[in-house]
C-alpha positions in Angstrom: 98.7 139.7 54.1 101.2 139.6 51.5 101.6 135.8 50.9 98.4 134.2 52.0 95.3 134.8 54.1 96.1 134.5 57.8 92.8 132.9 58.9 92.9 130.3 56.0 96.6 129.5 56.9 95.8 128.9 60.5 92.8 126.8 59.5 95.1 124.7 57.2 97.4 124.1 60.2 94.6 123.3 62.5 95.7 125.8 65.2 92.3 126.4 66.8 91.3 123.9 69.6 88.5 121.3 68.9 87.8 120.1 72.4 85.1 117.7 71.0 87.8 115.7 69.2 90.1 115.6 72.2 90.3 113.4 75.4 90.4 116.2 77.9 94.2 116.0 77.6 94.8 119.5 79.0 92.8 118.5 82.1 95.2 115.5 82.6 98.6 116.1 81.1 99.3 119.5 82.7 99.8 120.1 86.3 99.2 123.3 88.3 99.7 124.9 91.7 97.0 126.5 93.9 97.2 130.2 93.0 94.9 133.1 91.8 94.5 131.1 88.6 93.8 127.7 90.0 91.8 126.7 93.1 93.9 123.7 94.1 97.0 121.7 93.3 97.0 119.1 90.6 100.1 117.1 89.6 100.8 116.5 86.0 99.4 113.2 84.6 96.5 113.0 87.0 93.0 113.8 85.8 91.4 116.9 87.3 88.5 116.1 89.6 86.3 118.2 87.4 86.9 116.0 84.4 83.8 114.1 83.4 83.5 110.6 81.9 82.8 112.2 78.5 85.9 114.4 78.8 83.8 117.5 79.5 84.3 119.8 82.5 81.7 119.7 85.3 82.3 123.4 86.1 82.9 124.6 82.5 80.3 127.4 82.8 81.7 128.7 86.1 85.4 128.2 85.9 86.4 131.8 86.6 83.9 132.0 89.4 85.2 128.9 91.1 88.9 129.9 90.9 90.0 128.5 87.6 90.8 131.5 85.5 93.9 129.7 84.4 91.7 127.1 82.6 89.7 129.8 80.8 93.0 131.4 79.6 94.5 128.1 78.3 94.7 127.1 74.7 96.4 124.1 73.1 96.6 125.8 69.7 95.0 122.6 68.2 97.5 120.2 69.7 95.0 118.3 71.7 92.9 117.0 68.7 96.0 116.2 66.7 97.4 114.1 69.5 94.1 112.4 70.1 92.8 111.8 66.5 96.1 111.8 64.4 98.9 110.5 66.5 96.9 108.1 68.6 94.2 107.2 66.2 91.2 108.2 68.1 91.7 105.8 70.9 91.5 107.5 74.3 93.8 107.0 77.3 91.0 105.5 79.4 90.3 102.7 77.0 94.0 102.2 76.2 95.7 103.1 79.5 99.2 101.9 78.0 99.1 104.9 75.8 98.4 107.4 78.5 102.0 108.3 79.6 103.2 108.9 76.0 100.0 110.8 75.1 100.4 113.1 78.1 104.1 113.6 77.3 103.3 114.4 73.7 100.6 117.1 74.3 103.0 119.9 75.7 105.6 119.2 73.1 103.1 119.5 70.2 101.5 122.5 71.9 104.8 124.3 71.9 105.2 123.8 68.3 101.7 124.8 67.4 102.1 128.0 69.4 105.2 128.7 67.4 103.3 128.3 64.1 100.6 130.6 65.5 103.3 133.4 66.0 105.1 132.7 62.6 101.8 133.1 60.8 101.2 136.3 62.5 104.7 137.6 61.7 104.1 136.8 58.1 100.8 138.6 58.2 102.4 141.7 59.8 105.6 142.1 57.9 106.0 144.9 55.4 105.9 144.1 51.8 109.6 144.7 51.3 110.8 142.3 54.1 112.5 139.1 53.0 110.2 136.3 54.0 112.5 133.4 53.2 113.7 132.9 56.8 110.1 133.0 58.1 108.8 130.6 55.4 111.7 128.3 56.2 110.8 128.4 60.0 107.1 127.6 59.1 108.1 124.6 56.9 110.7 123.4 59.6 108.2 123.7 62.4 105.4 121.9 60.4 107.8 119.0 59.7 108.9 118.8 63.3 105.2 118.8 64.4 104.6 115.7 62.1 107.3 113.7 63.9 105.9 110.4 65.2 104.9 110.7 68.9 107.5 108.2 70.0 110.3 110.1 68.5 109.4 113.6 69.7 112.1 115.1 72.0 111.8 118.1 74.3 115.4 119.0 73.7 115.0 119.2 69.9 111.8 121.1 70.1 113.3 123.5 72.7 116.2 124.2 70.5 114.0 124.8 67.5 111.6 127.1 69.3 114.5 129.0 70.8 115.9 129.7 67.4 112.4 130.5 66.1 111.9 133.1 68.9 115.2 134.8 67.9 113.9 135.2 64.3 110.5 136.5 65.5 112.2 139.0 67.8 114.1 140.4 64.9 110.9 140.5 62.8 109.2 142.2 65.6 112.0 144.9 65.8 111.6 145.6 62.1 107.8 146.1 62.5 108.1 148.3 65.5 111.0 150.4 64.2 109.0 151.1 61.0 105.8 152.0 63.0 107.6 154.2 65.5 109.5 156.1 62.7 106.2 156.8 60.9 104.7 158.1 64.1 107.7 160.4 64.9 107.1 162.0 61.5 103.8 163.4 63.0 104.4 163.7 66.8 101.4 164.4 68.9 101.4 166.2 72.2 101.2 163.7 75.0 100.6 164.9 78.6 99.0 161.9 80.3 100.6 160.4 83.5 102.2 157.5 81.8 104.3 159.6 79.5 105.8 158.9 76.1 107.8 155.7 76.0 107.5 155.2 72.2 110.0 152.6 70.9 111.4 151.9 74.3 113.0 148.8 75.6 111.1 147.1 78.5 112.0 143.6 77.5 111.7 141.3 80.5 111.3 144.0 83.1 109.2 143.7 86.2 106.8 146.6 86.5 103.9 144.9 88.2 101.5 147.3 89.7 103.0 150.3 87.8 100.9 153.4 87.0 101.0 153.6 83.2 97.7 155.2 82.7 97.6 156.9 79.4 101.2 156.0 78.5 102.3 156.1 74.9 103.7 152.5 74.5 103.7 152.4 70.7 106.4 150.1 69.5 107.7 149.3 73.0 109.5 146.0 73.4 107.6 144.3 76.3 108.7 140.8 75.4 108.4 138.7 78.6 107.8 141.7 80.8 105.7 141.5 84.0 102.8 143.9 84.0 100.5 142.0 86.4 98.3 144.4 88.3 99.6 147.4 86.4 97.3 150.2 85.4 97.4 150.6 81.6 94.0 152.2 81.2 93.9 154.4 78.1 97.4 153.5 77.2 98.4 153.2 73.6 99.9 149.8 72.9 99.9 149.8 69.1 102.9 147.9 67.7 104.1 147.1 71.2 105.6 143.6 71.4 103.7 141.5 74.0 105.2 138.1 73.4 104.9 136.2 76.7 104.0 139.5 78.6 102.3 138.8 82.0 99.0 140.7 81.9 97.5 139.0 84.9 94.9 141.4 86.4 96.4 144.3 84.3 93.9 147.1 83.9 93.5 147.5 80.1 90.3 149.7 80.2 90.3 152.1 77.3 93.7 150.8 76.1 94.4 150.7 72.3 95.8 147.3 71.5 94.6 147.2 67.9 98.0 146.6 66.4 99.9 145.0 69.3 102.3 142.3 68.2 102.1 138.7 69.5 99.2 139.5 71.8 97.1 136.3 72.4 93.6 135.7 73.6 95.0 133.8 76.6 96.8 136.9 77.9 93.4 138.9 77.5 91.6 136.3 79.4 93.8 137.0 82.5 93.5 140.7 82.2 90.7 143.3 82.9 89.3 145.5 80.2 86.1 147.2 79.2 84.0 148.2 76.2 86.4 151.0 75.4 89.4 148.6 75.0 90.4 148.5 71.3 91.3 145.1 69.8 91.7 143.6 66.4 90.2 140.3 65.1 90.6 137.5 65.7 91.1 138.6 69.3 87.9 139.0 71.3 86.9 140.7 74.6 86.7 138.1 77.3 83.3 137.5 78.8 84.4 138.9 82.2 85.3 142.3 80.8 82.9 145.2 81.7 80.6 145.8 78.8 82.3 143.1 76.7 79.3 142.5 74.6 79.3 146.0 73.5 83.0 145.9 72.4 83.3 146.3 68.6 86.2 144.4 67.2 87.1 145.2 63.6 87.3 142.4 61.1 90.7 141.2 60.1 
């Protein structure tokens, strides 16, 4: 990284979940509908039936097998422990039920801000040395300040506006990274004859290509921001420098795919996809436990 160490900065910002310091907030605050990711309906603000008295999960070791892959893919980006320990002083919603509603409302707001911080730190880490960092650094500072707002003063509207502006900046940064990578690759083009074809640098932003056959496709530098690739076959595809912000990878076949330089790819997305020991990732991303041969997958150090 050109400005600071990515892992150290994310540690400073406390962007990794610490469930032991939380009150099972994600198991209460969020609601979900019965689907392939959740076995039953649960309205927001109501504790999940699997939530234990100590805020653990009674089926934690078998969530996926019991129909809760959505839980295995979820991360609060460290918002849970901050809400519990910093904003509410370590007093849980069961012992102080008068705090429950505000606590549950605060979690998704702070999570959205922490998620933005996660992507901003990645953008800073990935930018070329000649890029002007001032806007990104300003976004980082502004997001930190907004995340420090007292819980009673947090507003969805303000956070949504801030995050929307942040996404616009991240999109521009992504385009810069992708354009540079694709230009470098075009200087030394390689023959590509696999079924998926050569889509380098293409714009598939927001498209719905669920179930598509993209085996072996050259997707380097493609804009897939918000695209729907659920159930698609991307086995052996090259996704280096592809923008995967918010891309739906549910049940997507990533066996043998090269995702080692993908932009804005998250662990949550990987948890909902299928891969194998030949899928190439970069740290801090790790192969999900359900992937075939995941234990053998070698993830290079950051």
